[in-house]
Residue frames as a rotation matrix with the C-alpha (Angstrom) as fourth column:
LEU 1
0.274 -0.590 -0.759 -15.46
0.714 0.654 -0.250 -33.20
0.644 -0.474 0.601 -51.27
ILE 2
-0.754 -0.558 0.347 -14.41
0.242 -0.727 -0.643 -29.81
0.611 -0.401 0.683 -49.85
LEU 3
-0.126 0.815 0.566 -17.98
-0.711 -0.472 0.521 -29.11
0.692 -0.336 0.639 -48.64
VAL 4
0.701 0.355 -0.619 -18.14
0.089 0.816 0.570 -32.53
0.708 -0.455 0.540 -46.88
ARG 5
-0.216 -0.859 -0.465 -14.73
0.778 0.136 -0.614 -31.94
0.590 -0.494 0.638 -45.23
SER 6
-0.733 -0.021 0.680 -15.87
-0.230 -0.933 -0.276 -28.46
0.640 -0.359 0.680 -44.08
LEU 7
0.360 0.907 0.218 -19.15
-0.601 0.047 0.798 -29.93
0.714 -0.418 0.562 -42.59
VAL 8
0.601 -0.136 -0.788 -17.24
0.476 0.852 0.216 -32.66
0.642 -0.505 0.577 -40.81
SER 9
-0.561 -0.828 -0.016 -14.59
0.568 -0.371 -0.735 -30.22
0.602 -0.421 0.678 -39.49
GLU 10
-0.456 0.430 0.779 -17.37
-0.528 -0.835 0.152 -27.92
0.716 -0.342 0.608 -38.21
ARG 11
0.646 0.725 -0.238 -19.19
-0.270 0.509 0.817 -30.76
0.714 -0.464 0.525 -36.49
LEU 12
0.255 -0.657 -0.710 -15.96
0.762 0.588 -0.271 -31.85
0.596 -0.471 0.650 -34.85
ALA 13
-0.736 -0.530 0.420 -15.18
0.225 -0.778 -0.587 -28.35
0.638 -0.338 0.692 -33.75
ARG 14
0.083 0.825 0.559 -18.68
-0.653 -0.379 0.656 -27.95
0.753 -0.419 0.507 -32.23
ARG 15
0.747 0.190 -0.637 -18.15
0.241 0.815 0.526 -31.29
0.620 -0.547 0.563 -30.27
GLN 16
-0.220 -0.895 -0.388 -14.83
0.830 0.038 -0.556 -30.14
0.512 -0.444 0.735 -29.02
LEU 17
-0.621 0.049 0.782 -16.26
-0.193 -0.977 -0.092 -26.77
0.760 -0.208 0.616 -28.12
ALA 18
0.452 0.889 0.066 -19.16
-0.481 0.181 0.858 -28.41
0.751 -0.420 0.509 -26.28
LYS 19
0.544 -0.330 -0.772 -16.68
0.618 0.779 0.102 -30.63
0.568 -0.533 0.628 -24.40
ALA 20
-0.580 -0.807 0.111 -14.56
0.559 -0.493 -0.667 -27.71
0.593 -0.324 0.737 -23.56
TYR 21
-0.281 0.575 0.769 -17.56
-0.561 -0.748 0.355 -25.73
0.779 -0.332 0.532 -22.16
GLU 22
0.741 0.580 -0.339 -18.54
-0.087 0.583 0.808 -28.75
0.666 -0.569 0.482 -20.08
GLN 23
0.115 -0.763 -0.636 -15.04
0.865 0.392 -0.313 -29.09
0.488 -0.515 0.705 -18.62
ILE 24
-0.691 -0.305 0.656 -15.00
0.077 -0.932 -0.353 -25.34
0.719 -0.194 0.667 -17.88
TYR 25
0.180 0.902 0.393 -18.46
-0.524 -0.251 0.814 -25.62
0.833 -0.352 0.427 -16.22
GLN 26
0.743 0.109 -0.661 -17.44
0.354 0.773 0.526 -28.53
0.568 -0.625 0.536 -14.07
HIS 27
-0.320 -0.937 -0.136 -14.17
0.753 -0.165 -0.637 -26.80
0.575 -0.306 0.759 -13.15
SER 28
-0.555 0.169 0.814 -16.08
-0.293 -0.956 -0.001 -23.67
0.778 -0.239 0.581 -12.06
LEU 29
0.607 0.794 0.038 -18.31
-0.315 0.196 0.929 -25.75
0.729 -0.576 0.369 -9.87
GLN 30
0.363 -0.606 -0.708 -15.33
0.815 0.574 -0.074 -27.35
0.451 -0.550 0.702 -8.18
ILE 31
-0.665 -0.658 0.354 -13.84
0.445 -0.730 -0.519 -23.81
0.599 -0.188 0.778 -7.61
GLU 32
-0.085 0.713 0.696 -17.17
-0.545 -0.618 0.566 -22.51
0.834 -0.331 0.441 -6.25
ASP 33
0.777 0.402 -0.485 -17.45
0.147 0.633 0.760 -25.48
0.613 -0.662 0.432 -3.82
LYS 34
0.000 -0.880 -0.475 -13.90
0.906 0.201 -0.372 -24.97
0.423 -0.430 0.798 -2.67
ALA 35
-0.682 -0.208 0.701 -14.46
0.027 -0.965 -0.259 -21.21
0.731 -0.158 0.664 -2.17
VAL 36
0.371 0.851 0.372 -17.68
-0.495 -0.158 0.855 -21.81
0.786 -0.501 0.362 -0.20
LEU 37
0.674 -0.162 -0.721 -15.85
0.571 0.733 0.370 -24.44
0.468 -0.661 0.587 2.01
GLU 38
-0.420 -0.907 -0.021 -12.98
0.760 -0.339 -0.554 -22.03
0.496 -0.249 0.832 2.61
GLU 39
-0.428 0.374 0.823 -15.38
-0.290 -0.919 0.267 -19.24
0.856 -0.125 0.501 3.46
ARG 40
0.679 0.730 -0.078 -17.29
-0.188 0.276 0.943 -21.39
0.710 -0.625 0.324 5.91
THR 41
0.366 -0.658 -0.658 -14.02
0.852 0.522 -0.048 -22.45
0.375 -0.543 0.751 7.56
ARG 42
-0.680 -0.600 0.423 -12.85
0.366 -0.776 -0.514 -18.82
0.636 -0.195 0.747 7.82
ILE 43
-0.020 0.697 0.717 -16.16
-0.520 -0.620 0.588 -17.71
0.854 -0.361 0.374 9.34
ALA 44
0.800 0.291 -0.524 -16.13
0.234 0.653 0.720 -20.64
0.552 -0.699 0.455 11.82
ARG 45
-0.062 -0.935 -0.349 -12.60
0.869 0.121 -0.480 -19.70
0.491 -0.333 0.805 12.74
ASP 46
-0.656 -0.104 0.748 -13.41
-0.030 -0.986 -0.164 -16.01
0.754 -0.130 0.643 13.33
ILE 47
0.420 0.865 0.275 -16.47
-0.431 -0.077 0.899 -16.93
0.799 -0.496 0.340 15.43
HIS 48
0.643 -0.246 -0.725 -14.40
0.607 0.741 0.287 -19.40
0.467 -0.625 0.626 17.50
ASP 49
-0.384 -0.923 0.032 -11.58
0.737 -0.328 -0.591 -16.88
0.556 -0.203 0.806 17.96
THR 50
-0.628 0.151 0.763 -13.76
-0.274 -0.961 -0.036 -13.95
0.728 -0.232 0.645 19.02
LEU 51
0.317 0.866 0.387 -16.90
-0.725 -0.042 0.687 -15.30
0.611 -0.498 0.615 20.70
GLY 52
0.566 -0.099 -0.818 -15.25
0.341 0.932 0.123 -18.44
0.750 -0.349 0.561 22.08
HIS 53
-0.524 -0.846 -0.102 -12.63
0.504 -0.212 -0.837 -16.49
0.686 -0.490 0.537 23.95
LEU 54
-0.607 0.363 0.707 -15.13
-0.560 -0.827 -0.056 -14.03
0.565 -0.430 0.705 25.38
LEU 55
0.491 0.869 -0.061 -17.71
-0.563 0.370 0.739 -16.69
0.665 -0.329 0.671 26.46
VAL 56
0.172 -0.520 -0.837 -14.91
0.588 0.736 -0.336 -18.80
0.790 -0.434 0.432 28.15
ALA 57
-0.787 -0.544 0.290 -13.89
0.188 -0.659 -0.728 -15.70
0.588 -0.519 0.621 30.06
GLN 58
-0.259 0.780 0.570 -17.50
-0.785 -0.513 0.347 -15.01
0.563 -0.358 0.745 31.06
HIS 59
0.554 0.474 -0.684 -17.97
-0.075 0.847 0.526 -18.57
0.829 -0.240 0.505 32.23
ILE 60
-0.287 -0.745 -0.603 -15.01
0.706 0.260 -0.658 -18.29
0.647 -0.614 0.451 34.51
GLN 61
-0.817 -0.023 0.576 -16.36
-0.279 -0.859 -0.430 -15.06
0.504 -0.512 0.695 35.99
LEU 62
0.194 0.976 0.097 -19.63
-0.719 0.074 0.691 -16.68
0.668 -0.204 0.716 36.63
GLU 63
0.351 -0.196 -0.916 -17.91
0.473 0.881 -0.007 -19.67
0.808 -0.430 0.402 38.34
ASN 64
-0.699 -0.715 0.004 -16.09
0.382 -0.378 -0.844 -17.20
0.605 -0.588 0.537 40.54
ALA 65
-0.481 0.669 0.567 -19.31
-0.692 -0.686 0.223 -15.49
0.538 -0.286 0.793 41.46
LEU 66
0.544 0.724 -0.425 -20.89
-0.343 0.654 0.674 -18.85
0.766 -0.221 0.604 42.41
LEU 67
-0.057 -0.639 -0.767 -17.91
0.630 0.573 -0.524 -19.75
0.774 -0.513 0.370 44.59
SER 68
-0.947 -0.320 -0.012 -18.39
0.232 -0.660 -0.714 -16.54
0.221 -0.680 0.700 46.51
ILE 69
-0.200 0.975 0.099 -22.14
0.227 -0.052 0.973 -16.98
0.953 0.217 -0.211 46.85
GLN 70
0.247 0.242 -0.938 -21.88
0.945 0.154 0.289 -16.89
0.214 -0.958 -0.191 50.70
THR 71
-0.290 -0.338 -0.896 -20.34
0.533 -0.834 0.142 -13.38
-0.795 -0.436 0.422 50.60
PRO 72
0.563 0.667 0.487 -22.52
0.766 -0.201 -0.610 -11.26
-0.309 0.717 -0.625 48.34
ALA 73
0.712 -0.308 -0.631 -20.13
-0.213 -0.951 0.224 -8.30
-0.669 -0.025 -0.743 48.50
GLU 74
-0.346 -0.929 0.127 -17.47
-0.223 0.213 0.951 -10.37
-0.911 0.301 -0.281 46.67
GLN 75
-0.012 0.394 0.919 -19.80
0.745 0.617 -0.255 -11.25
-0.667 0.681 -0.301 43.81
ALA 76
0.696 0.434 -0.573 -20.19
0.061 -0.830 -0.555 -7.75
-0.716 0.351 -0.603 42.40
PRO 77
-0.059 -0.763 -0.644 -16.82
-0.730 -0.407 0.549 -7.55
-0.681 0.502 -0.533 40.52
PHE 78
-0.794 -0.245 0.557 -17.30
0.117 0.837 0.535 -11.01
-0.597 0.490 -0.636 38.94
LEU 79
0.057 0.909 0.412 -20.83
0.798 0.206 -0.566 -10.25
-0.600 0.362 -0.714 37.81
GLU 80
0.592 0.119 -0.797 -19.93
-0.202 -0.936 -0.289 -6.85
-0.780 0.333 -0.530 36.50
GLU 81
-0.423 -0.874 -0.239 -17.07
-0.600 0.072 0.797 -8.34
-0.680 0.480 -0.554 34.50
SER 82
-0.645 0.296 0.705 -19.31
0.490 0.867 0.085 -11.12
-0.586 0.400 -0.705 33.26
LYS 83
0.482 0.857 -0.183 -21.91
0.457 -0.424 -0.782 -8.52
-0.747 0.294 -0.596 32.10
LYS 84
0.257 -0.473 -0.843 -19.19
-0.640 -0.736 0.218 -6.66
-0.724 0.484 -0.492 30.15
LEU 85
-0.757 -0.617 0.213 -17.97
-0.305 0.623 0.720 -9.86
-0.577 0.481 -0.660 28.51
GLY 86
-0.278 0.756 0.592 -21.57
0.683 0.589 -0.432 -10.82
-0.675 0.284 -0.681 27.49
SER 87
0.625 0.477 -0.618 -22.11
0.004 -0.793 -0.609 -7.44
-0.780 0.378 -0.498 25.93
LYS 88
-0.152 -0.748 -0.646 -18.89
-0.800 -0.291 0.524 -7.66
-0.580 0.597 -0.555 23.95
ALA 89
-0.806 -0.126 0.579 -19.70
0.165 0.891 0.424 -11.23
-0.569 0.437 -0.697 22.76
LEU 90
0.219 0.949 0.227 -23.04
0.624 0.043 -0.780 -9.99
-0.750 0.312 -0.583 21.44
TYR 91
0.477 -0.201 -0.856 -21.36
-0.532 -0.841 -0.099 -7.09
-0.700 0.502 -0.508 19.68
ASN 92
-0.594 -0.789 -0.157 -18.90
-0.588 0.292 0.755 -9.51
-0.549 0.541 -0.637 18.03
LEU 93
-0.435 0.483 0.760 -21.71
0.543 0.814 -0.206 -11.87
-0.718 0.323 -0.616 17.01
ARG 94
0.648 0.733 -0.206 -23.51
0.296 -0.492 -0.819 -9.00
-0.702 0.469 -0.536 15.22
GLN 95
0.561 -0.479 -0.675 -20.27
-0.609 -0.791 0.055 -7.77
-0.561 0.380 -0.736 13.60
VAL 96
-0.092 -0.789 0.607 -18.39
-0.115 0.614 0.781 -10.90
-0.989 0.002 -0.148 12.61
VAL 97
0.171 0.204 0.964 -19.98
0.884 0.401 -0.242 -11.32
-0.435 0.893 -0.112 9.15
SER 98
0.939 0.323 0.120 -20.19
0.338 -0.793 -0.506 -7.60
-0.068 0.516 -0.854 8.29
ILE 99
0.657 -0.735 -0.165 -16.53
-0.673 -0.671 0.311 -6.88
-0.339 -0.094 -0.936 9.12
LEU 100
0.629 -0.385 0.676 -15.17
0.278 0.923 0.267 -10.10
-0.726 0.020 0.687 7.71
ARG 101
0.330 -0.429 0.841 -13.97
0.941 0.074 -0.331 -8.44
0.080 0.900 0.428 4.56
SER 102
0.880 0.064 0.470 -13.34
0.097 -0.994 -0.047 -4.95
0.464 0.087 -0.882 5.86
GLU 103
-0.162 -0.983 0.091 -10.14
0.127 -0.112 -0.986 -3.40
0.979 -0.148 0.143 7.19
PRO 104
0.115 0.155 -0.981 -9.81
0.951 0.268 0.153 -3.71
0.286 -0.951 -0.117 10.96
GLU 105
0.759 0.229 0.609 -10.42
0.077 -0.961 0.266 -0.40
0.646 -0.155 -0.747 12.78
GLU 106
0.911 -0.407 0.067 -7.94
-0.110 -0.084 0.990 -1.32
-0.398 -0.910 -0.121 15.51
THR 107
0.256 -0.918 -0.304 -4.12
-0.860 -0.073 -0.506 -1.14
0.442 0.391 -0.807 15.12
LEU 108
0.197 -0.308 -0.931 -1.99
0.109 0.951 -0.291 -4.19
0.974 -0.044 0.221 15.95
ASP 109
-0.849 -0.526 -0.048 -0.84
0.094 -0.062 -0.994 -2.79
0.520 -0.848 0.102 19.36
GLN 110
-0.399 0.794 0.459 -4.46
-0.911 -0.401 -0.100 -2.02
0.105 -0.458 0.883 20.26
ILE 111
0.461 0.540 -0.705 -5.45
-0.548 0.798 0.253 -5.55
0.699 0.269 0.663 19.43
VAL 112
-0.161 -0.632 -0.758 -2.67
0.268 0.711 -0.650 -7.10
0.950 -0.308 0.055 21.36
ASP 113
-0.895 -0.156 0.418 -3.17
-0.294 -0.500 -0.815 -4.77
0.336 -0.852 0.402 24.46
GLU 114
0.014 0.975 0.223 -6.94
-0.969 -0.042 0.245 -5.55
0.248 -0.219 0.944 24.46
ILE 115
0.456 0.244 -0.856 -6.41
-0.206 0.964 0.165 -9.30
0.866 0.101 0.490 24.36
VAL 116
-0.398 -0.716 -0.574 -3.73
0.424 0.411 -0.807 -9.37
0.813 -0.565 0.140 26.97
GLY 117
-0.804 0.160 0.572 -5.55
-0.505 -0.692 -0.516 -6.81
0.313 -0.704 0.637 29.23
GLU 118
0.217 0.974 -0.070 -8.71
-0.856 0.224 0.466 -8.88
0.469 -0.041 0.882 29.05
PHE 119
0.268 -0.236 -0.934 -6.85
0.212 0.960 -0.182 -11.97
0.940 -0.150 0.308 29.98
LYS 120
-0.790 -0.613 -0.021 -5.33
0.185 -0.205 -0.961 -10.21
0.585 -0.763 0.276 32.99
ARG 121
-0.542 0.665 0.514 -8.70
-0.799 -0.596 -0.072 -8.96
0.259 -0.450 0.855 34.11
SER 122
0.421 0.880 -0.221 -10.55
-0.818 0.473 0.326 -12.26
0.391 0.043 0.919 33.76
SER 123
0.592 -0.293 -0.751 -7.95
0.309 0.943 -0.124 -14.64
0.744 -0.159 0.649 35.22
LYS 124
0.920 -0.321 0.224 -5.85
-0.341 -0.377 0.861 -14.69
-0.192 -0.869 -0.456 38.38
ILE 125
0.652 -0.718 0.245 -2.80
0.748 0.662 -0.050 -16.00
-0.126 0.216 0.968 36.48
LYS 126
0.299 -0.664 -0.685 0.37
0.048 -0.707 0.706 -14.01
-0.953 -0.244 -0.179 36.89
THR 127
0.790 0.059 0.610 1.23
0.607 0.061 -0.793 -12.56
-0.084 0.996 0.012 33.41
VAL 128
-0.110 -0.854 -0.508 4.63
0.193 -0.520 0.832 -11.38
-0.975 -0.007 0.222 32.15
PHE 129
0.686 0.485 0.541 4.16
0.618 0.004 -0.786 -9.49
-0.384 0.874 -0.297 28.95
GLU 130
-0.226 -0.756 -0.615 6.78
-0.019 -0.627 0.778 -8.04
-0.974 0.188 0.128 26.57
ALA 131
0.519 0.464 0.717 5.94
0.714 0.226 -0.663 -6.87
-0.470 0.856 -0.214 23.04
GLU 132
-0.499 -0.534 -0.683 7.81
-0.219 -0.684 0.695 -5.25
-0.839 0.496 0.224 20.07
LEU 133
0.312 0.743 0.592 5.44
0.491 0.407 -0.770 -4.84
-0.813 0.531 -0.239 17.14
PRO 134
-0.532 -0.508 0.677 6.06
0.836 -0.186 0.517 -3.93
-0.137 0.841 0.523 13.49
ARG 135
-0.802 0.122 -0.585 5.16
0.002 -0.978 -0.207 -0.48
-0.597 -0.167 0.784 12.36
LEU 136
-0.227 0.691 -0.686 2.97
-0.952 -0.305 0.008 -1.25
-0.204 0.655 0.728 9.35
PRO 137
-0.758 -0.019 0.652 1.59
-0.051 0.998 -0.031 -4.75
-0.651 -0.057 -0.757 9.73
SER 138
-0.832 0.492 -0.256 -0.67
-0.260 0.062 0.964 -6.13
0.490 0.868 0.076 6.98
ARG 139
0.043 0.942 0.333 -4.36
-0.978 -0.029 0.207 -6.89
0.205 -0.334 0.920 7.58
LYS 140
0.568 0.147 -0.810 -3.64
-0.166 0.984 0.062 -10.65
0.806 0.099 0.584 7.29
LEU 141
-0.520 -0.791 -0.323 -0.90
0.241 0.227 -0.944 -10.36
0.819 -0.569 0.072 9.95
GLN 142
-0.643 0.353 0.680 -3.24
-0.725 -0.568 -0.391 -8.49
0.248 -0.744 0.621 12.30
LEU 143
0.423 0.905 -0.039 -5.91
-0.849 0.410 0.334 -11.16
0.318 -0.108 0.942 11.97
ALA 144
0.347 -0.318 -0.882 -3.43
0.101 0.948 -0.302 -14.00
0.932 0.015 0.361 12.39
VAL 145
-0.807 -0.582 0.098 -1.87
0.008 -0.176 -0.984 -12.40
0.590 -0.794 0.146 15.57
LYS 146
-0.361 0.744 0.563 -5.36
-0.919 -0.386 -0.081 -11.75
0.157 -0.546 0.823 16.97
GLY 147
0.603 0.650 -0.462 -6.49
-0.591 0.753 0.288 -15.36
0.536 0.100 0.839 16.37
ILE 148
0.024 -0.679 -0.734 -3.30
0.270 0.711 -0.649 -17.06
0.962 -0.183 0.201 17.63
LEU 149
-0.824 -0.420 0.382 -2.97
-0.201 -0.413 -0.888 -14.86
0.531 -0.808 0.256 20.74
SER 150
-0.138 0.867 0.479 -6.62
-0.969 -0.218 0.114 -15.13
0.203 -0.448 0.871 21.67
GLU 151
0.669 0.341 -0.660 -6.73
-0.291 0.938 0.190 -18.97
0.684 0.065 0.727 21.26
ALA 152
-0.268 -0.808 -0.525 -3.47
0.256 0.466 -0.847 -19.54
0.929 -0.362 0.082 23.12
LEU 153
-0.853 -0.143 0.502 -4.54
-0.385 -0.478 -0.790 -17.47
0.353 -0.867 0.352 26.09
THR 154
0.198 0.974 0.111 -8.03
-0.925 0.149 0.349 -19.00
0.324 -0.172 0.930 26.10
ASN 155
0.452 -0.154 -0.879 -6.35
0.013 0.986 -0.167 -22.44
0.892 0.064 0.448 26.31
VAL 156
-0.692 -0.721 0.016 -4.12
0.074 -0.094 -0.993 -21.29
0.718 -0.686 0.118 29.18
GLN 157
-0.608 0.501 0.616 -7.14
-0.776 -0.539 -0.328 -19.95
0.168 -0.677 0.717 31.09
LYS 158
0.366 0.929 -0.064 -9.45
-0.902 0.370 0.224 -22.85
0.231 -0.024 0.973 30.42
HIS 159
0.859 0.048 -0.509 -7.23
-0.099 0.992 -0.075 -26.02
0.502 0.115 0.857 30.39
SER 160
0.048 -0.992 -0.118 -3.75
-0.133 0.111 -0.985 -25.36
0.990 0.063 -0.127 31.85
GLY 161
0.831 0.202 -0.518 -4.27
0.473 0.232 0.850 -24.88
0.292 -0.952 0.097 35.52
ALA 162
-0.118 -0.968 0.220 -1.23
0.748 -0.233 -0.622 -22.58
0.653 0.091 0.752 35.33
THR 163
0.467 0.121 -0.876 -0.24
0.781 -0.522 0.344 -19.98
-0.416 -0.844 -0.338 37.91
GLU 164
0.081 -0.533 -0.842 2.00
-0.150 -0.842 0.518 -18.01
-0.985 0.084 -0.148 35.54
VAL 165
0.558 0.060 0.827 2.23
0.778 0.308 -0.547 -17.28
-0.288 0.949 0.126 31.82
SER 166
-0.241 -0.687 -0.686 4.77
0.093 -0.720 0.688 -15.29
-0.966 0.102 0.238 29.82
ILE 167
0.688 0.498 0.527 3.93
0.604 0.008 -0.797 -13.63
-0.401 0.867 -0.295 26.54
LEU 168
-0.254 -0.852 -0.459 6.72
0.117 -0.498 0.859 -12.48
-0.960 0.164 0.226 24.19
ILE 169
0.703 0.381 0.600 6.19
0.639 0.033 -0.769 -10.81
-0.312 0.924 -0.220 20.89
LYS 170
0.164 -0.731 -0.662 9.07
-0.151 -0.682 0.716 -9.35
-0.975 -0.017 -0.222 18.95
VAL 171
0.934 0.120 -0.335 10.28
-0.327 -0.085 -0.941 -8.66
-0.142 0.989 -0.040 15.41
LEU 172
0.216 -0.882 0.418 13.12
0.128 0.451 0.884 -10.70
-0.968 -0.137 0.210 14.00
SER 173
0.561 -0.148 -0.814 15.22
-0.800 -0.349 -0.488 -10.27
-0.212 0.925 -0.314 10.83
ILE 174
0.038 -0.478 0.878 16.23
-0.022 0.878 0.478 -13.56
-0.999 -0.037 0.023 9.27
SER 175
-0.491 -0.353 0.797 17.76
0.735 0.323 0.596 -13.78
-0.467 0.878 0.101 5.75
GLU 176
-0.999 -0.028 -0.015 16.60
0.019 -0.908 0.419 -10.23
-0.026 0.418 0.908 4.95
GLN 177
-0.248 0.968 -0.031 12.99
0.212 0.086 0.973 -11.04
0.945 0.235 -0.227 5.85
GLU 178
-0.699 0.142 0.701 11.06
-0.661 -0.502 -0.557 -9.56
0.273 -0.853 0.445 8.78
LEU 179
-0.341 0.585 -0.736 9.32
0.300 0.810 0.505 -12.03
0.891 -0.049 -0.452 10.94
LEU 180
-0.049 0.376 0.925 6.97
-0.872 -0.467 0.144 -11.44
0.486 -0.800 0.351 13.91
TYR 181
-0.574 -0.277 -0.771 7.72
0.047 0.928 -0.369 -14.03
0.818 -0.248 -0.520 16.57
ILE 182
0.193 0.730 0.656 5.04
-0.815 -0.253 0.521 -14.85
0.547 -0.635 0.546 19.15
GLU 183
-0.520 -0.363 -0.773 5.69
0.088 0.878 -0.471 -17.10
0.849 -0.313 -0.425 22.15
ILE 184
0.251 0.636 0.730 3.23
-0.835 -0.239 0.495 -17.97
0.489 -0.734 0.471 24.97
VAL 185
-0.449 -0.525 -0.723 4.64
0.002 0.809 -0.588 -20.18
0.894 -0.265 -0.362 27.76
ASP 186
0.402 0.585 0.705 2.79
-0.743 -0.242 0.624 -21.35
0.535 -0.774 0.338 30.83
ASN 187
-0.686 -0.709 0.164 3.70
-0.640 0.480 -0.599 -23.47
0.346 -0.516 -0.783 33.81
GLY 188
0.195 0.925 0.326 0.53
-0.975 0.220 -0.038 -25.54
-0.107 -0.311 0.944 33.80
ARG 189
0.271 0.037 0.962 -0.12
-0.345 0.937 0.061 -29.27
-0.899 -0.348 0.266 33.44
GLY 190
-0.800 -0.593 -0.093 0.80
-0.262 0.204 0.943 -29.39
-0.540 0.779 -0.318 29.82
VAL 191
0.237 0.919 -0.316 -1.31
-0.777 -0.016 -0.629 -30.73
-0.583 0.395 0.710 27.00
ASP 192
-0.291 -0.164 0.943 -1.80
0.294 0.922 0.251 -34.06
-0.911 0.350 -0.220 25.21
LEU 193
-0.596 0.061 -0.801 -1.77
-0.644 -0.633 0.431 -32.87
-0.480 0.772 0.417 21.56
GLU 194
-0.928 0.219 -0.302 -3.30
-0.058 0.716 0.696 -36.17
0.368 0.663 -0.651 20.26
ASN 195
-0.268 0.878 -0.397 -6.27
0.857 0.406 0.317 -36.12
0.440 -0.255 -0.861 22.71
SER 196
-0.959 -0.074 -0.274 -6.72
0.207 -0.844 -0.495 -32.43
-0.195 -0.532 0.824 23.51
SER 197
-0.024 0.997 -0.067 -10.23
0.872 -0.011 -0.489 -31.08
-0.489 -0.070 -0.870 24.08
SER 198
0.375 0.055 -0.925 -9.10
-0.159 -0.980 -0.123 -27.82
-0.913 0.194 -0.358 22.36
GLY 199
-0.254 -0.558 0.790 -8.14
0.659 0.498 0.564 -29.55
-0.708 0.664 0.240 19.09
PHE 200
0.487 0.518 0.703 -10.23
0.872 -0.335 -0.358 -27.29
0.050 0.787 -0.615 16.93
GLY 201
0.961 -0.067 -0.269 -8.52
0.024 -0.947 0.320 -24.30
-0.276 -0.314 -0.908 18.48
LEU 202
0.090 -0.991 0.102 -5.09
-0.009 0.102 0.995 -25.66
-0.996 -0.091 0.000 18.01
GLN 203
-0.153 -0.079 0.985 -5.85
0.917 0.361 0.171 -26.44
-0.369 0.929 0.017 14.36
ASN 204
0.849 0.512 0.129 -7.05
0.527 -0.802 -0.282 -22.82
-0.041 0.307 -0.951 14.01
MET 205
0.611 -0.703 -0.364 -3.76
-0.252 -0.609 0.752 -21.45
-0.750 -0.369 -0.549 15.23
ARG 206
-0.268 -0.768 0.582 -1.84
0.357 0.482 0.800 -23.57
-0.895 0.423 0.145 12.79
GLU 207
0.195 0.379 0.905 -4.04
0.978 -0.001 -0.210 -22.68
-0.079 0.926 -0.370 9.86
ARG 208
0.965 0.191 -0.179 -3.81
0.193 -0.981 -0.005 -18.91
-0.177 -0.030 -0.984 10.68
ALA 209
0.266 -0.941 -0.207 -0.02
-0.253 -0.275 0.927 -19.13
-0.930 -0.195 -0.312 10.72
GLU 210
-0.402 -0.419 0.814 0.27
0.536 0.613 0.580 -21.29
-0.742 0.670 -0.022 7.55
ASN 211
0.495 0.723 0.482 -2.25
0.826 -0.219 -0.520 -19.13
-0.270 0.656 -0.705 5.66
ILE 212
0.962 -0.197 -0.191 0.15
-0.237 -0.946 -0.221 -16.21
-0.137 0.258 -0.957 5.62
GLY 213
0.612 -0.740 -0.280 3.28
-0.124 0.260 -0.957 -18.25
0.781 0.621 0.068 5.11
GLY 214
-0.043 -0.559 0.828 4.31
-0.941 -0.255 -0.221 -18.73
0.334 -0.789 -0.515 8.66
TRP 215
-0.210 0.023 -0.978 4.59
0.051 0.999 0.012 -21.63
0.976 -0.047 -0.210 11.04
LEU 216
0.179 0.381 0.907 3.49
-0.871 -0.366 0.326 -22.66
0.457 -0.849 0.267 14.41
GLU 217
-0.351 -0.382 -0.855 4.72
-0.005 0.914 -0.406 -25.16
0.936 -0.139 -0.323 16.95
ILE 218
0.527 0.545 0.652 3.18
-0.725 -0.111 0.680 -26.46
0.443 -0.831 0.337 20.23
ASN 219
-0.545 -0.657 -0.521 5.16
-0.073 0.656 -0.752 -28.15
0.835 -0.372 -0.405 23.00
GLY 220
0.374 0.831 0.412 2.94
-0.568 -0.146 0.810 -29.58
0.734 -0.537 0.417 25.73
GLN 221
0.085 -0.415 -0.906 5.46
0.365 0.859 -0.359 -31.68
0.927 -0.300 0.225 27.71
LYS 222
-0.449 -0.237 -0.861 6.25
0.893 -0.137 -0.428 -29.33
-0.017 -0.962 0.273 30.60
GLY 223
-0.254 0.504 -0.825 3.61
-0.017 -0.855 -0.518 -26.75
-0.967 -0.118 0.226 30.84
CYS 224
0.425 0.354 0.833 2.72
0.812 0.258 -0.524 -25.59
-0.400 0.899 -0.178 27.38
LYS 225
-0.428 -0.603 -0.674 4.68
0.049 -0.759 0.649 -23.49
-0.903 0.245 0.354 24.85
VAL 226
0.627 0.580 0.520 3.06
0.648 -0.018 -0.761 -22.02
-0.432 0.814 -0.387 21.79
ALA 227
-0.272 -0.792 -0.546 5.60
0.067 -0.582 0.811 -20.43
-0.960 0.184 0.211 19.29
ALA 228
0.617 0.515 0.595 4.68
0.666 0.060 -0.743 -18.88
-0.418 0.855 -0.306 15.99
SER 229
-0.515 -0.756 -0.403 6.76
0.272 -0.590 0.760 -17.07
-0.813 0.282 0.509 13.36
LEU 230
0.473 0.823 0.314 4.78
0.671 -0.105 -0.734 -14.90
-0.572 0.558 -0.602 10.92
PRO 231
-0.502 -0.663 0.555 6.14
0.863 -0.421 0.279 -12.95
0.048 0.619 0.784 7.95
VAL 232
-0.420 0.323 -0.848 5.43
0.335 -0.813 -0.476 -9.25
-0.843 -0.484 0.233 8.39
GLU 233
-0.428 0.164 -0.889 4.98
-0.718 -0.659 0.224 -8.52
-0.549 0.734 0.399 4.67
GLY 234
0.652 0.740 0.163 3.40
-0.494 0.578 -0.649 -11.88
-0.575 0.343 0.743 3.57
């Protein structure tokens, strides 16, 4: 009787163990699928934020060159800037995967100055810029700021028809927590959030803010205002 009970218990234990292994295996497949999806989304976001911004700026430079086709002397600056943007886009294309997991070589102030400086050079929109940046920002904060600022200014340049844009970045202390507040406001035609042609970009900005515990709001009624609040330390 003891032997029979032992055999039955062992068989039940093996069945339970096999069932547990199967559950673990299925769970691991689900985790793997989710990780792959998140990685694809992250790569798509990074390509969109870097190459998309550069190629839009290049397109505008080429349009300016075509508009001045009757006066060849005026084409040179537009074509030269277009060439620089094309070279930078190619560089980003080659580097986007390899640097995806590495620490950024640029500091946050260099990232912000580069994005705003490029916007000023490639557009004729009057730009008012004021920035106060944290001393030791995390890598996640750097990537979020880069993505949000690039996307917002790309939308201003491509869709707004604005003549002026103001960019404000400052550090706030709320309930003993440091937040980086970003505000981009233009005087353009506004944006229909439900039927916007830049919907993927707007979603990118929201995801970048939410992924590090922040928030982002967009008001497109009179001109367009993008406001984001991001935790400095996560």
